[in-house]
Backbone as a printed PyTorch tensor [residue, N CA C, xyz], in Angstrom:
tensor([[[ 47.9510,  55.1740, -11.6780],
         [ 48.7190,  55.2630, -11.7060],
         [ 49.7460,  55.9920,  -9.7050]],

        [[ 48.8700,  56.9440,  -9.7030],
         [ 48.7960,  57.9740,  -8.7220],
         [ 47.9740,  57.4870,  -7.2900]],

        [[ 47.4090,  56.5150,  -8.0650],
         [ 46.4020,  55.5930,  -6.5870],
         [ 47.3310,  54.6900,  -6.0290]],

        [[ 48.1170,  53.9480,  -7.1510],
         [ 48.8140,  52.9620,  -6.7790],
         [ 49.8360,  53.3680,  -5.5420]],

        [[ 50.7250,  55.2880,  -6.0880],
         [ 51.6080,  55.2710,  -4.9270],
         [ 50.9970,  55.9720,  -3.7310]],

        [[ 49.7110,  56.6790,  -3.7550],
         [ 49.1410,  56.9870,  -2.3470],
         [ 48.6110,  55.0550,  -1.5750]],

        [[ 48.6080,  54.5080,  -2.2960],
         [ 48.4840,  52.7310,  -1.9820],
         [ 49.6390,  52.8790,  -0.9820]],

        [[ 50.9030,  52.5180,  -2.2740],
         [ 52.0820,  52.2520,  -0.7200],
         [ 52.5690,  53.2930,   0.4280]],

        [[ 51.9430,  55.0480,   0.5100],
         [ 52.3880,  55.4560,   1.3460],
         [ 51.2220,  55.3350,   2.4550]],

        [[ 50.4450,  54.9860,   2.3750],
         [ 49.0390,  54.0100,   3.4420],
         [ 50.1870,  53.2180,   3.5630]],

        [[ 50.0790,  52.1020,   2.9610],
         [ 50.7290,  50.9470,   3.4210],
         [ 52.2100,  51.5180,   4.8430]],

        [[ 52.6580,  52.0210,   3.9380],
         [ 54.2120,  51.9460,   4.6970],
         [ 53.5810,  52.9720,   6.3770]],

        [[ 52.3480,  54.1260,   5.8050],
         [ 52.1660,  54.4750,   7.0650],
         [ 51.7060,  53.9120,   8.0690]],

        [[ 50.8720,  52.6930,   7.6130],
         [ 50.1010,  51.6990,   8.6640],
         [ 51.1260,  51.3120,   9.3710]],

        [[ 52.5570,  50.8780,   8.1720],
         [ 53.4170,  49.6670,   8.8200],
         [ 54.3480,  50.5250,  10.2050]],

        [[ 54.0610,  52.0820,   9.6190],
         [ 55.2870,  52.3980,  10.8250],
         [ 54.6780,  52.8960,  11.9610]],

        [[ 53.3350,  53.1400,  12.0020],
         [ 52.1970,  53.3770,  12.6910],
         [ 52.5730,  51.9030,  13.8340]],

        [[ 52.1320,  50.6480,  12.7780],
         [ 52.3470,  49.3560,  14.2030],
         [ 53.3500,  49.2110,  15.1060]],

        [[ 54.4710,  49.6400,  13.5140],
         [ 55.8910,  49.2540,  14.6950],
         [ 56.0370,  50.5450,  16.0030]],

        [[ 55.5420,  51.8420,  15.7380],
         [ 55.7690,  52.3210,  16.5810],
         [ 54.8100,  52.1940,  18.2280]],

        [[ 53.4180,  51.3270,  17.9990],
         [ 52.6220,  50.6950,  18.9050],
         [ 53.5670,  49.8330,  19.6660]],

        [[ 54.2200,  49.1050,  18.7910],
         [ 54.7160,  47.6640,  19.4190],
         [ 55.9120,  48.7450,  19.8190]],

        [[ 56.8640,  49.6140,  19.8120],
         [ 58.0040,  50.3560,  20.1180],
         [ 57.4260,  50.7630,  21.6440]],

        [[ 56.0390,  51.1460,  21.7590],
         [ 55.4630,  51.6930,  23.2490],
         [ 55.0370,  50.3840,  23.9540]],

        [[ 54.4500,  49.7170,  23.6760],
         [ 54.3830,  48.0940,  24.3170],
         [ 55.2090,  47.7530,  25.1170]],

        [[ 56.4940,  47.7080,  24.0540],
         [ 58.1130,  47.6620,  24.8860],
         [ 58.5960,  48.3830,  26.4640]],

        [[ 58.4700,  49.8410,  25.4060],
         [ 58.8970,  50.3230,  26.7180],
         [ 57.8200,  50.6230,  28.0340]],

        [[ 56.6960,  50.2920,  27.9240],
         [ 55.4130,  49.9800,  29.2350],
         [ 56.1640,  48.6190,  29.5390]],

        [[ 56.1490,  48.0800,  28.7080],
         [ 57.0560,  46.3970,  29.4960],
         [ 58.1800,  47.0790,  30.5530]],

        [[ 59.3910,  47.3250,  29.6880],
         [ 60.8690,  47.7750,  30.5590],
         [ 60.5010,  48.4310,  31.4270]],

        [[ 59.3370,  50.0850,  31.5370],
         [ 59.3120,  50.8320,  32.4120],
         [ 58.7930,  50.0050,  33.8870]],

        [[ 57.8620,  48.9520,  33.6330],
         [ 57.6410,  48.2460,  34.3430],
         [ 58.8960,  47.1630,  35.6630]],

        [[ 60.0720,  47.2550,  34.8320],
         [ 60.8030,  46.5830,  35.3100],
         [ 62.2700,  46.8890,  35.1920]],

        [[ 62.1980,  48.5170,  35.6400],
         [ 63.5130,  49.0960,  35.1060],
         [ 63.8560,  49.5470,  37.2460]],

        [[ 65.0600,  50.0310,  37.3070],
         [ 65.7060,  50.6540,  38.6960],
         [ 64.9770,  52.2120,  38.1380]],

        [[ 65.0640,  53.1540,  39.2050],
         [ 64.2890,  54.0270,  38.8660],
         [ 65.6110,  55.3780,  37.9570]],

        [[ 66.9780,  54.4750,  37.7460],
         [ 67.4360,  55.2930,  37.1400],
         [ 67.1170,  55.2810,  35.5940]],

        [[ 67.5460,  54.0280,  35.7430],
         [ 66.6900,  53.9340,  34.0430],
         [ 64.9380,  53.9900,  33.4970]],

        [[ 63.9850,  54.5890,  35.2270],
         [ 62.5670,  54.8800,  34.5540],
         [ 63.2680,  56.3460,  33.8590]],

        [[ 63.3550,  57.0870,  34.2590],
         [ 63.2460,  58.7780,  33.4200],
         [ 63.5250,  58.5210,  32.1870]],

        [[ 64.6260,  57.4450,  32.0980],
         [ 65.4480,  56.9800,  30.5200],
         [ 64.1840,  56.9030,  29.2680]],

        [[ 63.7130,  56.1720,  30.0510],
         [ 62.4160,  55.1880,  29.1570],
         [ 61.0520,  55.6570,  29.1700]],

        [[ 60.8300,  56.5570,  30.2110],
         [ 59.8150,  57.3620,  30.5540],
         [ 59.7940,  58.8580,  29.4780]],

        [[ 61.1490,  59.3740,  28.7710],
         [ 61.3440,  60.0480,  28.1990],
         [ 60.8550,  59.5410,  27.1100]],

        [[ 61.6590,  58.3540,  26.0510],
         [ 61.6610,  57.8660,  25.2570],
         [ 60.0220,  56.9510,  24.8040]],

        [[ 59.3950,  56.7860,  25.9220],
         [ 57.8870,  56.7130,  25.6680],
         [ 57.3620,  57.2460,  25.0800]],

        [[ 57.8170,  58.7670,  25.8490],
         [ 57.2990,  60.1770,  25.5940],
         [ 57.2020,  60.8390,  24.1400]],

        [[ 58.3880,  60.4520,  23.6350],
         [ 58.9310,  60.7160,  22.1350],
         [ 57.7220,  59.4590,  21.2640]],

        [[ 57.9780,  58.3080,  21.8020],
         [ 57.6630,  57.4320,  20.1830],
         [ 55.7920,  57.7590,  20.7970]],

        [[ 55.2000,  58.3870,  21.9100],
         [ 53.6610,  58.3040,  21.4640],
         [ 53.5420,  59.7690,  21.0520]],

        [[ 54.4770,  60.9950,  21.2030],
         [ 54.5930,  62.0600,  20.2800],
         [ 54.7170,  61.4210,  18.7710]],

        [[ 55.7190,  61.0050,  18.4100],
         [ 55.8360,  60.3130,  16.6670],
         [ 54.4920,  59.5140,  16.6780]],

        [[ 53.7440,  58.2890,  16.9390],
         [ 52.9090,  58.1920,  17.0420],
         [ 51.4570,  59.0680,  16.6790]],

        [[ 51.5200,  59.8570,  17.3950],
         [ 50.2680,  61.0590,  17.4840],
         [ 50.1980,  61.8780,  16.1200]],

        [[ 51.5060,  62.2430,  15.8710],
         [ 51.6040,  62.3460,  14.7570],
         [ 51.6190,  61.6960,  12.9580]],

        [[ 51.9370,  60.8790,  13.2900],
         [ 52.1600,  60.0560,  12.3590],
         [ 50.0300,  59.7750,  11.7080]],

        [[ 49.3840,  59.3410,  12.8830],
         [ 47.9600,  59.1250,  13.5890],
         [ 47.2260,  60.8570,  12.7640]],

        [[ 47.8090,  61.9180,  12.8720],
         [ 47.1190,  62.9070,  12.1680],
         [ 47.8880,  63.2160,  11.4570]],

        [[ 49.1890,  62.6190,  10.4250],
         [ 49.0550,  63.0990,   8.9970],
         [ 47.7930,  61.9990,   7.9950]],

        [[ 48.1310,  60.8880,   8.4660],
         [ 47.1730,  59.6830,   8.2090],
         [ 45.4430,  60.4310,   7.9090]],

        [[ 45.2380,  60.5480,   9.0310],
         [ 43.5660,  61.2820,   9.5290],
         [ 43.5970,  62.7600,   7.8870]],

        [[ 44.5270,  63.8930,   8.0800],
         [ 44.6350,  64.5470,   7.2760],
         [ 44.9150,  64.0100,   6.1200]],

        [[ 45.1480,  63.1610,   5.3890],
         [ 45.1230,  62.8250,   3.5360],
         [ 43.7230,  62.7220,   3.4000]],

        [[ 43.2300,  63.3840,   2.1160],
         [ 41.9170,  63.1740,   1.6990],
         [ 41.8000,  61.6940,   1.2970]],

        [[ 40.0260,  61.2020,   1.6110],
         [ 39.6730,  59.8870,   0.8810],
         [ 40.2240,  59.2280,   0.0090]],

        [[ 39.8420,  58.1730,  -0.5530],
         [ 40.8930,  57.9070,  -1.9430],
         [ 39.8010,  56.8830,  -2.7170]]])
């Protein structure tokens, strides 16, 4: 039973990682086509998304092997 719970956590983390990667890509595209006023806001969002992704990847890597 514990293995099943761990599987769901890993699947959820993978889904979250994919969602963050997609969000980062969207922000990159937006940053390429915006005015300077929007650029700072988008860069801040991009930095936050990258930090969240790095934290999620670190958490995944810190998990013991199954």
